[in-house]
C-alpha positions as CSV (number, residue, x, y, z in Angstrom):
1,M,118.1,78.5,157.9
2,R,120.6,77.5,160.5
3,A,124.4,77.4,161.0
4,V,126.8,75.6,163.3
5,I,129.5,77.5,165.2
6,T,132.3,75.5,166.9
7,V,134.8,76.9,169.3
8,I,137.9,75.1,170.6
9,G,140.8,76.5,172.7
10,K,142.2,77.2,176.1
11,D,139.4,78.0,178.6
12,T,139.1,81.7,179.5
13,V,136.4,83.9,181.0
14,G,133.8,85.2,178.6
15,I,134.2,83.0,175.5
16,L,130.4,82.2,175.3
17,H,129.6,85.9,176.0
18,K,131.9,87.1,173.1
19,V,130.6,84.6,170.6
20,S,127.0,85.1,171.5
21,G,127.5,88.9,171.4
22,I,128.7,88.7,167.8
23,C,125.6,86.6,167.0
24,A,123.4,89.3,168.6
25,N,125.1,92.0,166.6
26,H,124.2,90.2,163.4
27,N,120.6,89.4,164.6
28,V,121.5,85.7,164.7
29,N,119.5,83.8,167.3
30,V,121.3,81.1,169.4
31,I,119.0,78.0,169.4
32,E,121.1,75.5,171.3
33,V,124.5,75.4,173.0
34,T,126.6,72.6,174.3
35,Q,130.0,73.2,175.9
36,S,132.5,71.4,177.9
37,V,135.7,72.1,179.7
38,L,138.2,69.3,179.7
39,Q,141.0,70.3,182.2
40,D,141.9,73.7,180.7
41,M,140.5,73.1,177.2
42,F,137.2,74.7,176.2
43,A,134.9,73.1,173.5
44,M,131.6,74.5,172.4
45,I,129.1,73.8,169.6
46,M,126.3,76.3,168.9
47,M,123.3,75.8,166.6
48,V,122.1,79.2,165.5
49,D,119.2,80.5,163.4
50,I,120.4,82.8,160.6
51,S,117.0,83.3,158.9
52,R,116.9,86.9,160.1
53,I,120.6,87.7,159.8
54,T,121.2,91.4,159.1
55,S,124.5,90.9,157.2
56,D,126.0,88.5,154.7
57,F,126.8,85.1,156.3
58,S,130.4,85.6,155.3
59,A,130.6,88.8,157.4
60,L,129.4,86.8,160.5
61,S,131.9,84.0,159.7
62,D,134.8,86.6,159.2
63,E,134.0,88.3,162.5
64,M,134.1,84.9,164.3
65,T,137.4,84.1,162.6
66,T,138.8,87.4,163.7
67,L,137.6,86.9,167.3
68,G,139.3,83.4,167.2
69,K,142.6,84.9,166.2
70,E,142.4,87.6,168.8
71,Q,141.5,85.1,171.6
72,N,143.8,82.3,170.3
73,L,140.7,80.1,169.7
74,A,139.7,78.0,166.7
75,I,136.2,79.3,165.7
76,H,134.4,77.9,162.7
77,C,131.0,79.1,161.4
78,M,129.4,76.8,158.9
79,H,126.0,76.9,157.1
80,E,123.9,73.9,158.1
81,D,123.6,72.8,154.4
82,I,127.3,72.5,154.1
83,F,127.6,70.8,157.5
84,N,125.0,68.3,156.5
85,S,126.6,67.6,153.1
86,M,130.0,67.0,154.7
87,H,128.5,64.5,157.2
88,K,126.2,62.7,154.8
89,I,127.1,59.1,154.0
């Protein structure tokens, strides 16, 4: 099972570290990361493996949302099945 995590906001030091730290705390493995900085805007997409998550997926998502509010970032954590359903034609 996988999930997609997206992060968008003003670029600051440590965004990747903080997001991946939350993943590690929940035993979520980061599979792939793509990130870009456009002028001062940071954008990142992470594909993560949640097959060995040590909490409810909603706890991971809630913690990411809280981090986003604290850091003034838009962080969304979505299960792969929902992501695929939303983008299926």
